[in-house]
C-alpha positions as CSV (number, residue, x, y, z in Angstrom):
1,M,86.0,57.1,108.3
2,D,87.4,53.8,109.6
3,A,87.4,52.4,106.1
4,I,89.5,55.3,104.7
5,F,91.9,55.9,107.6
6,G,92.2,52.4,109.0
7,G,90.8,52.6,112.5
8,D,89.6,54.8,115.3
9,L,91.6,58.1,115.7
10,S,91.7,60.5,118.6
11,V,90.5,64.1,118.1
12,P,94.1,65.6,118.2
13,T,95.2,63.0,115.7
14,L,92.3,63.8,113.4
15,A,93.1,67.5,113.7
16,L,96.7,66.9,112.6
17,L,95.6,64.5,109.8
18,F,93.0,66.9,108.3
19,G,95.3,69.9,108.7
20,A,98.1,68.2,106.8
21,L,95.7,66.8,104.1
22,F,94.2,70.3,103.7
23,L,97.6,71.8,103.2
24,A,98.7,69.1,100.7
25,L,95.5,69.5,98.7
26,G,95.8,73.3,99.0
27,F,99.3,73.0,97.4
28,E,97.8,71.1,94.5
29,F,94.9,73.6,94.2
30,V,97.3,76.5,94.0
31,N,99.5,74.5,91.6
32,G,96.4,74.1,89.4
33,F,95.8,77.7,88.7
34,H,99.5,78.7,88.9
35,D,101.0,76.1,86.5
36,T,98.1,75.1,84.3
37,A,97.6,78.6,83.1
38,N,100.5,77.9,80.8
39,A,98.6,75.2,79.1
40,V,95.5,77.3,78.3
41,A,97.4,80.4,77.3
42,T,98.0,79.3,73.7
43,V,94.4,78.2,72.9
44,I,93.1,81.4,74.4
45,Y,95.5,83.8,72.6
46,T,95.0,82.0,69.3
47,K,91.2,82.2,69.8
48,S,90.9,78.5,69.4
49,L,88.8,78.2,72.5
50,K,87.0,80.7,74.8
51,P,88.7,81.0,78.2
52,T,85.9,79.2,80.0
53,Y,86.0,76.2,77.7
54,A,89.8,76.2,77.6
55,V,90.0,76.1,81.4
56,L,87.4,73.3,81.7
57,L,89.3,71.3,79.1
58,S,92.5,71.7,80.9
59,G,91.0,71.0,84.3
60,T,89.5,67.8,83.0
61,C,92.7,66.6,81.4
62,N,94.6,67.4,84.6
63,F,92.2,65.3,86.5
64,I,92.6,62.4,84.1
65,G,96.4,62.8,84.1
66,V,96.5,62.5,87.9
67,A,94.1,59.5,88.0
68,L,96.2,57.5,85.5
69,S,99.7,58.5,86.9
70,S,102.2,55.9,87.9
71,G,103.3,57.2,91.3
72,A,107.0,57.2,90.4
73,V,107.4,61.0,90.8
74,A,105.4,60.9,94.1
75,F,108.0,58.7,95.7
76,G,110.9,60.5,93.9
77,I,109.9,63.6,95.8
78,I,109.8,61.7,99.1
79,A,113.3,60.4,98.4
80,L,114.6,64.0,98.7
81,L,113.7,64.2,102.3
82,P,116.0,63.5,105.3
83,V,116.2,59.8,106.0
84,E,115.5,60.1,109.7
85,L,112.4,62.2,109.1
86,I,111.1,59.6,106.6
87,L,111.6,56.8,109.1
88,D,109.9,58.7,111.9
89,V,107.4,60.8,110.0
90,G,104.8,60.2,112.7
91,S,107.0,62.1,115.3
92,G,107.0,65.8,116.2
93,P,109.8,66.5,113.7
94,G,108.0,64.6,111.0
95,F,104.9,66.7,111.5
96,A,106.9,69.9,111.5
97,M,108.6,68.8,108.2
98,V,105.3,68.2,106.4
99,F,103.6,71.4,107.6
100,S,106.6,73.7,107.0
101,L,107.5,72.5,103.5
102,L,103.8,72.8,102.4
103,F,103.4,76.3,104.0
104,S,106.6,77.6,102.3
105,A,105.7,76.2,98.9
106,I,102.1,77.6,99.0
107,L,103.4,81.0,100.2
108,W,105.9,81.4,97.3
109,N,103.4,80.1,94.7
110,L,100.8,82.6,95.8
111,G,103.3,85.4,95.8
112,T,104.5,84.7,92.2
113,W,101.0,84.2,91.0
114,Y,99.9,87.5,92.4
115,L,102.8,89.2,90.5
116,G,101.8,87.3,87.4
117,L,105.2,85.5,87.2
118,P,105.3,82.0,85.8
119,A,107.5,80.4,88.5
120,S,108.0,76.7,89.0
121,S,106.0,74.8,91.6
122,S,108.6,72.0,91.3
123,H,111.4,74.4,92.2
124,T,109.3,75.7,95.1
125,L,108.7,72.4,96.7
126,I,112.2,71.1,96.2
127,G,113.7,74.3,97.7
128,S,111.4,73.9,100.7
129,I,112.5,70.3,101.1
130,V,116.2,71.3,101.0
131,G,115.5,74.1,103.6
132,V,113.9,71.6,105.9
133,G,116.8,69.2,105.5
134,L,119.4,72.0,106.2
135,M,117.6,73.1,109.3
136,N,117.2,69.5,110.5
137,S,120.9,68.9,110.2
138,Y,121.7,72.2,112.0
139,L,119.4,71.3,114.9
140,S,120.8,67.8,115.2
141,D,124.3,66.4,115.9
142,H,124.9,65.8,112.2
143,P,127.3,67.9,110.0
144,F,125.5,70.8,108.4
145,G,123.8,69.7,105.2
146,D,124.1,66.0,106.1
147,G,120.9,64.1,105.7
148,I,119.8,65.6,102.4
149,N,119.8,63.2,99.5
150,W,122.1,65.4,97.5
151,G,122.3,62.8,94.7
152,K,118.6,62.9,94.2
153,V,118.6,66.7,94.5
154,Q,121.3,66.8,91.8
155,D,119.3,64.5,89.5
156,T,116.1,66.6,90.1
157,G,118.0,69.9,89.7
158,M,119.5,68.7,86.4
159,A,116.1,67.8,85.1
160,L,114.7,71.2,86.1
161,L,117.7,72.9,84.5
162,I,117.9,71.0,81.3
163,S,114.2,70.8,80.5
164,P,113.8,74.6,79.8
165,M,116.7,74.5,77.4
166,V,115.1,71.5,75.7
167,G,111.8,73.3,75.5
168,F,113.5,76.4,74.0
169,F,115.5,74.7,71.2
170,A,113.1,71.9,70.5
171,A,110.1,74.3,70.1
172,A,112.2,76.5,67.8
173,I,113.3,73.6,65.7
174,L,109.7,72.2,65.5
175,L,108.4,75.6,64.3
176,L,111.1,75.8,61.6
177,L,110.3,72.3,60.5
178,A,106.6,73.2,60.4
179,K,107.4,76.1,58.1
180,V,109.1,73.7,55.7
181,I,106.4,71.1,55.8
182,F,103.2,73.2,55.9
183,K,102.6,75.8,53.2
184,D,99.5,77.4,54.6
185,K,100.7,80.8,55.7
186,T,97.8,81.4,58.1
187,L,99.4,79.0,60.5
188,F,102.4,81.4,60.9
189,E,100.5,84.7,61.0
190,E,98.9,86.6,63.8
191,P,95.3,85.5,64.4
192,P,92.7,87.9,63.1
193,K,91.1,90.2,65.6
194,E,87.7,88.8,64.7
195,G,86.6,85.2,64.0
196,R,88.2,81.9,64.9
197,P,90.9,79.8,63.2
198,P,90.0,77.1,60.7
199,L,88.6,73.9,62.3
200,P,91.8,71.7,61.7
201,V,93.9,74.4,63.4
202,R,91.5,74.5,66.4
203,I,91.5,70.7,66.7
204,L,95.3,70.7,66.7
205,L,95.5,73.3,69.4
206,W,92.8,71.6,71.5
207,F,94.9,68.5,71.3
208,T,98.1,70.2,72.3
209,C,96.3,72.0,75.2
210,A,94.9,68.7,76.4
211,S,98.2,67.0,76.0
212,V,100.1,69.5,78.2
213,S,97.3,69.5,80.8
214,F,97.3,65.7,80.9
215,A,101.1,65.6,81.2
216,H,101.0,68.3,83.9
217,G,98.5,66.3,85.9
218,S,100.5,63.1,85.6
219,N,103.7,64.7,86.8
220,D,102.8,67.7,89.1
221,G,99.8,65.9,90.6
222,Q,102.1,63.2,92.0
223,K,104.0,65.7,94.2
224,G,100.9,66.2,96.2
225,M,100.3,62.4,96.3
226,G,103.7,61.8,97.7
227,L,103.2,64.3,100.5
228,I,99.7,63.0,101.3
229,M,101.2,59.5,101.5
230,L,103.9,60.7,103.9
231,V,101.2,62.2,106.1
232,L,99.1,59.0,106.1
233,I,102.1,56.8,106.8
234,G,103.1,58.9,109.7
235,I,99.6,59.5,111.3
236,V,97.7,56.3,110.4
237,P,100.3,53.6,109.7
238,A,97.7,50.9,110.3
239,G,96.1,51.7,106.9
240,Y,99.0,53.0,104.8
241,A,102.4,51.8,106.1
242,L,102.1,48.7,103.8
243,D,100.0,47.8,100.8
244,L,97.3,45.7,102.5
245,S,96.3,44.2,99.1
246,T,99.6,42.3,98.8
247,D,98.9,38.6,98.4
248,G,100.3,35.9,100.7
249,G,102.5,34.3,98.0
250,K,104.3,37.6,97.4
251,I,104.9,38.1,101.1
252,A,106.3,34.6,101.4
253,S,108.7,35.2,98.5
254,L,109.8,38.5,100.1
255,A,110.5,36.7,103.4
256,A,112.6,34.1,101.7
257,A,114.5,36.7,99.7
258,S,115.1,38.7,102.8
259,G,116.7,35.7,104.5
260,Q,119.0,35.2,101.5
261,A,119.9,38.9,101.5
262,S,120.8,38.6,105.2
263,A,123.1,35.7,104.5
264,Y,124.8,37.5,101.6
265,F,125.5,40.6,103.7
266,A,126.7,38.6,106.7
267,Q,129.4,37.1,104.5
268,L,130.7,40.6,103.7
269,A,130.7,41.7,107.3
270,P,133.8,41.3,109.5
271,A,133.3,38.9,112.4
272,P,133.4,41.6,115.2
273,E,130.6,43.5,113.4
274,Q,128.2,40.6,113.0
275,E,126.8,40.8,116.5
276,M,124.9,44.1,116.2
277,A,121.8,45.3,118.0
278,A,118.7,46.2,116.0
279,D,118.8,49.9,117.1
280,Q,122.5,50.2,116.2
281,A,121.8,48.6,112.8
282,K,119.0,51.1,112.1
283,D,121.4,54.0,113.0
284,T,124.2,52.6,111.0
285,L,122.1,52.2,107.8
286,S,120.5,55.6,108.4
287,D,124.0,57.2,108.6
288,Y,125.0,55.4,105.4
289,L,122.0,56.5,103.5
290,R,122.5,60.0,104.8
291,S,126.2,60.4,104.3
292,G,127.1,57.7,101.7
293,L,130.1,56.7,103.8
294,L,130.5,52.9,103.5
295,T,131.9,51.1,106.5
296,D,132.2,47.5,107.4
297,G,129.3,48.0,109.8
298,V,127.0,48.7,106.9
299,Y,127.1,45.1,105.7
300,A,126.5,43.8,109.2
301,A,123.6,46.3,109.8
302,A,122.1,45.3,106.4
303,A,122.3,41.6,107.5
304,V,120.6,42.4,110.8
305,K,117.8,44.4,109.2
306,A,117.2,41.9,106.4
307,K,117.0,39.1,109.0
308,E,114.6,41.1,111.1
309,L,112.5,41.7,108.1
310,Q,112.5,38.0,107.3
311,S,111.2,37.2,110.8
312,Q,108.5,39.8,110.5
313,L,107.3,38.4,107.2
314,D,107.6,34.7,107.9
315,G,104.2,32.9,108.2
316,V,102.3,36.1,107.4
317,D,99.8,35.7,104.6
318,S,98.3,39.2,104.9
319,F,99.8,42.5,106.1
320,S,96.4,43.2,107.7
321,K,97.2,40.5,110.3
322,L,100.1,42.6,111.6
323,S,99.5,45.1,114.4
324,A,99.7,48.8,113.6
325,D,103.1,49.0,115.3
326,G,104.2,45.9,113.4
327,R,103.3,47.4,110.1
328,S,105.3,50.5,110.9
329,Q,108.3,48.5,112.0
330,T,108.1,46.3,108.9
331,R,107.9,49.4,106.7
332,R,110.9,50.9,108.3
333,N,112.9,47.7,107.8
334,A,111.7,47.4,104.2
335,F,112.7,51.0,103.5
336,L,116.2,50.6,105.1
337,V,116.9,47.3,103.2
338,T,115.6,48.6,99.9
339,E,117.4,51.9,100.0
340,T,120.7,50.3,101.2
341,I,120.6,47.8,98.3
342,N,119.9,50.5,95.8
343,K,122.6,52.7,97.1
344,L,125.2,49.9,97.2
345,Y,124.3,49.0,93.6
346,K,124.7,52.5,92.4
347,A,128.1,52.7,94.1
348,H,129.1,49.4,92.4
349,K,129.5,47.7,95.8
350,L,127.4,44.7,95.0
351,Q,129.2,41.7,93.4
352,P,127.8,41.1,89.8
353,G,125.9,37.9,89.2
354,D,123.0,36.0,90.6
355,D,123.4,37.5,94.1
356,S,123.1,41.1,93.0
357,A,120.2,40.3,90.7
358,A,118.4,38.6,93.6
359,L,119.0,41.7,95.8
360,L,117.7,44.1,93.2
361,A,114.6,41.9,92.8
362,L,114.1,42.0,96.6
363,A,114.4,45.8,96.6
364,K,111.9,46.1,93.8
365,G,109.5,43.8,95.5
366,L,109.8,45.6,98.9
367,K,109.3,49.0,97.2
368,A,106.1,47.8,95.6
369,T,104.7,47.0,99.0
370,T,105.6,50.5,100.5
371,S,105.3,52.8,97.4
372,F,101.6,52.6,96.5
373,I,98.9,55.3,96.0
374,P,95.3,54.5,97.1
375,T,92.6,55.4,94.6
376,W,91.0,57.9,96.9
377,V,94.3,59.8,97.3
378,K,94.6,60.0,93.5
379,F,91.0,61.2,93.2
380,A,91.4,63.9,95.9
381,V,94.5,65.3,94.3
382,A,92.9,65.1,90.9
383,V,89.9,67.1,92.1
384,A,92.1,69.7,93.9
385,L,94.3,70.2,90.8
386,G,91.3,70.2,88.4
387,L,89.4,72.8,90.5
388,G,92.5,74.9,90.9
389,T,92.8,75.0,87.1
390,T,89.4,76.7,86.8
391,V,90.2,79.7,89.0
392,G,92.9,82.3,89.1
393,W,94.5,81.4,85.8
394,K,94.3,84.8,84.1
395,R,97.4,86.5,85.7
396,I,99.8,83.9,84.4
397,V,98.0,83.6,81.0
398,V,98.5,87.3,80.3
399,T,102.2,87.0,81.0
400,V,102.6,83.9,78.8
401,G,100.3,85.0,76.0
402,E,101.2,88.7,75.7
403,K,104.5,89.5,77.4
404,I,107.1,86.9,76.4
405,G,107.3,87.9,72.7
406,K,106.9,91.2,71.0
407,A,104.4,89.8,68.5
408,H,101.1,88.0,69.0
409,L,101.3,84.3,69.4
410,T,100.6,82.4,66.1
411,Y,98.9,79.1,65.7
412,A,102.1,77.3,64.8
413,Q,104.0,78.8,67.7
414,G,101.4,77.7,70.2
415,A,101.2,74.2,68.9
416,S,105.0,73.8,68.7
417,A,105.5,75.0,72.3
418,E,102.8,72.8,73.7
419,L,103.8,69.6,71.8
420,V,107.3,69.9,73.1
421,A,106.1,70.6,76.6
422,A,103.9,67.6,76.6
423,A,106.7,65.4,75.3
424,C,109.2,66.6,77.9
425,I,106.8,66.2,80.8
426,G,105.7,62.8,79.6
427,A,109.3,61.6,79.4
428,A,110.1,63.0,82.8
429,D,107.1,61.2,84.2
430,M,108.3,57.9,82.8
431,W,111.7,58.4,84.5
432,G,110.2,59.5,87.8
433,L,111.6,63.0,87.6
434,P,109.7,66.2,88.5
435,V,110.0,68.9,85.9
436,S,108.4,72.3,85.6
437,T,105.5,72.8,83.2
438,T,106.0,76.5,83.6
439,H,109.7,76.5,82.7
440,V,109.3,74.1,79.7
441,L,106.3,75.8,78.1
442,S,107.4,79.4,78.8
443,S,110.8,78.5,77.3
444,G,109.1,76.8,74.4
445,I,107.2,80.0,73.6
446,A,110.3,82.1,73.9
447,G,112.1,79.6,71.5
448,T,109.3,79.9,68.9
449,M,109.5,83.7,69.1
450,A,113.2,83.6,68.6
451,A,112.9,81.2,65.7
452,N,110.2,83.4,64.1
453,K,112.3,86.5,64.6
454,S,109.4,88.0,66.4
455,G,111.5,89.5,69.2
456,L,111.4,88.9,72.9
457,Q,110.3,91.3,75.6
458,T,113.5,91.5,77.7
459,A,111.8,93.2,80.7
460,T,109.4,90.2,81.1
461,L,112.1,87.7,80.5
462,R,114.2,89.4,83.1
463,N,111.4,89.3,85.7
464,V,110.6,85.6,84.9
465,L,114.3,84.7,85.1
466,L,114.6,86.6,88.4
467,A,111.6,84.6,89.7
468,W,113.3,81.4,88.5
469,V,116.6,82.3,90.1
470,L,115.1,83.4,93.4
471,T,112.6,80.5,93.8
472,L,115.2,78.0,95.2
473,P,117.0,80.2,97.7
474,V,113.8,81.9,98.9
475,C,112.1,78.6,99.4
476,V,115.1,77.1,101.1
477,L,115.0,80.0,103.6
478,L,111.2,79.7,104.0
479,G,111.4,76.0,104.5
480,A,114.2,76.2,107.0
481,S,112.6,79.0,109.0
482,L,109.2,77.5,109.1
483,F,110.6,74.1,110.1
484,G,112.5,75.6,113.0
485,A,109.4,77.5,114.2
486,S,107.1,74.5,113.6
487,L,109.4,72.2,115.5
488,F,109.5,74.5,118.5
489,F,105.7,74.9,118.5
490,I,105.0,71.1,118.2
491,L,107.7,70.0,120.7
492,K,107.4,72.8,123.3
493,V,103.9,74.1,123.0
494,I,101.8,71.1,121.9
495,G,104.2,68.5,123.5
496,V,104.2,66.0,120.6
497,H,107.6,64.2,120.3
């Protein structure tokens, strides 16, 4: 226990920790049978694999995808959360945030699964995060909606909006190209009621099923990883606030770079602003990251925090030698400095040249020490997602395989939709953007049906579209309501602040 969680924990702390971990892994378990059903629908309905084998193949590839994922999407999800809740995730509001957004995401996923609607787990989670952010701003002194990373929400929203259109048209075009290239008509005909497709066709569809499942694991699995890391950072910072494997040479270079960054920002700050207290500097940078409003005080605050970070890192050859509180404080300062540099760079407020290059290198180095995923977290998420894949898949499979088009799914349609889905998800994974496996693959199947002139079942598409449209607003309301209720319970009933 000590080796995993980094020290002795009280019973209440362990209860909070295991409760939050259970919810995070529960989200991935539900995600497994909710989303991965899309991947197995094609091999099942083309009779390329029996359902049991298809589900096992998909579950295994999901597991491998999670295990080999980069972690970029995990911390992209965290970047959507309100800044003050990220900084103080171990507080009562931080616990309320984690529990409420996970509860709301699980509730909506289970509801749409029960109705057999292929809704997006990505939309579900992001809607819940926005709801938490809105309620947090409403309950605080900030303007309503302030504190949500709207720029990151916009980027994520665009990825979720564009990816289904890419899936629809790319799968349609791929199917039409396949008709020109391949002359075997059996690829484009309804599978016979008895027997299995030829071995080359089966191998192709096994590959596409495995590819989508692997891509799904590498992208969707990271959402659970990000939430688990948020829990661990808040509850057991001694083990997870900083990457304890960072070598002393890198720490020394980060300390030196932090000192240079402090000097750079001090030059940009007006003289009256240069004498700023640490708490004021934290609030100033938090306000800037939350609102995007650049004032002269931001440069002074960045100088103060970079200097403080330098003093925390100077002479340290291992993060393990810092106290638990020291690791938390160092992480907060590293987060503030990193995000401020990145935001200033994106706003074109850094002077081009060697100074800006050094600042960006510092931000990248600091991010590497705070944005890491332990092996056991990857393994736990991989198991939850893989096990989820093996149960409850049938409701969504029936919708995807039978109710999108008016004709039975052909071999070429299944392969086209899955190849496009795997490529889209893989590209999003490289860019650190969460996309919806459900949306991309369902749209891809619809695109192949349209290209094949097979016809589309408008009633099903209307229901699916309704679920897509409702997911964000419903989860915003769920996330906001549960956050308010959780905050009251944690602060007033349990007394955690």
